[in-house]
C-alpha angles and dihedrals in degrees: 000000000000095000090224118135116252115269112262115252124206120253141187087261091060090049091050092050091051093047091052092046091051093048123010098220134116116275123230098188145345116200133168119237112240095227128077133083104209108019141054113237122186132195104217120195124189124213091249091062099258122126142201136180120237116198119192133177142174119276091251090062094053090117091065093059091046085058092050090054092047097049093044089057093043101043108033092066088057090059097257104155101240123144118262114265104231102178141345138185141099131304119193090336093313119116112229143184127199113203143179111269107237113204120252143038136274115290089241092059095054100029098109092051095055123099121229090254091053092049091050092050092049091048090052091050093050090046088053091050090053090050090053091050089051090062090069118090120293117251126257087232143357137278140055117303142169093222129025094244092059097077108124105170120088093195137034089234090059092055093049089049090055091055090052093046092051091048090051091052094049093046089052091050094050094040093202100120137022119276087222087084090071090049090054091053091047090052090051089061093063098087090050099055095108090050092051091047090056095052113117121216091257115172115241141161101261099188104041092115133118084321127051091031105102123209125192121189091339095312133105111259105177146286124277142187098034102164095153141025129222123228117200132038112010088204086078089078092053089051091052091048092048092049089050092053093047092047089053091052093250134133121259097231092124095054090043088058090047092050092046090053088059095046091225121209120233091259091050090051089053089050090050090052090051092050089051091053090046092056094044088061090043088055090051091051091053091061107107096017120126106215106162097330138064116291111266118197114246112277109234094200092052092047093050090049092050092048091052090050090049091053090054093048094048091048090053090053091053094049 
């Protein structure tokens, strides 16, 4: 027992206080978004029909919100469709952001209701946003960071290796699946070493996937919750998106449109398949982890589904 008081967690009450401080007007509702692993994000609606988003986090995650402020200031002037940052600071020891409320819901929420034409249009818009991000300066290293000076990997291979190492550690902690799965993914990277060595530290949105991409009435609305930026191969985000779709039992039409927009080479398509396999094993490692919610025991059905998907992806890499 350390004797230290428990770390304060954000609440709806905190979000309401901040909303009233930002704008002295009656509140209609304050509700937490269901998504998010490390932060508390609230949809705040005023009685006059206007809305804002209040994001709160624990003090130990202060660096993430510093990143959100930095990238908002750096990327919005380039035309990257991020919400306007209205205010930021600390409330009762909790870092907070108040942001413009873009209309719509996460792509993953509305995916099944979208037509092929709508999915293609959204993919093209996200592809364009990534191209705008890529016009900002290259990184001095590789990885995903809150601030540009935080890059610690001298090669792209080193960053990918870190993802695999972390997955191996988490899988060992949970004990729900075999650690051999990570080894199989690592072995699948061998034929792609020359490709990885040629990757430049290109800036890209690393979490604009089936979440954080907002869709309103079938149209792209914007990209939210960008606390960090990736530096390396932008195809990594497509791989994460594709893995997310597969894990949810959905088709990959959206990521196919995205890939087609980039006219990928055969080697790039192999790399994309590897990134998909990488994130499938990352998803497995997340089973049984706490993040910002109560610990949930690993779901056997989910793990079996992910392992089956991983087998298919690894077979495609061997063919």
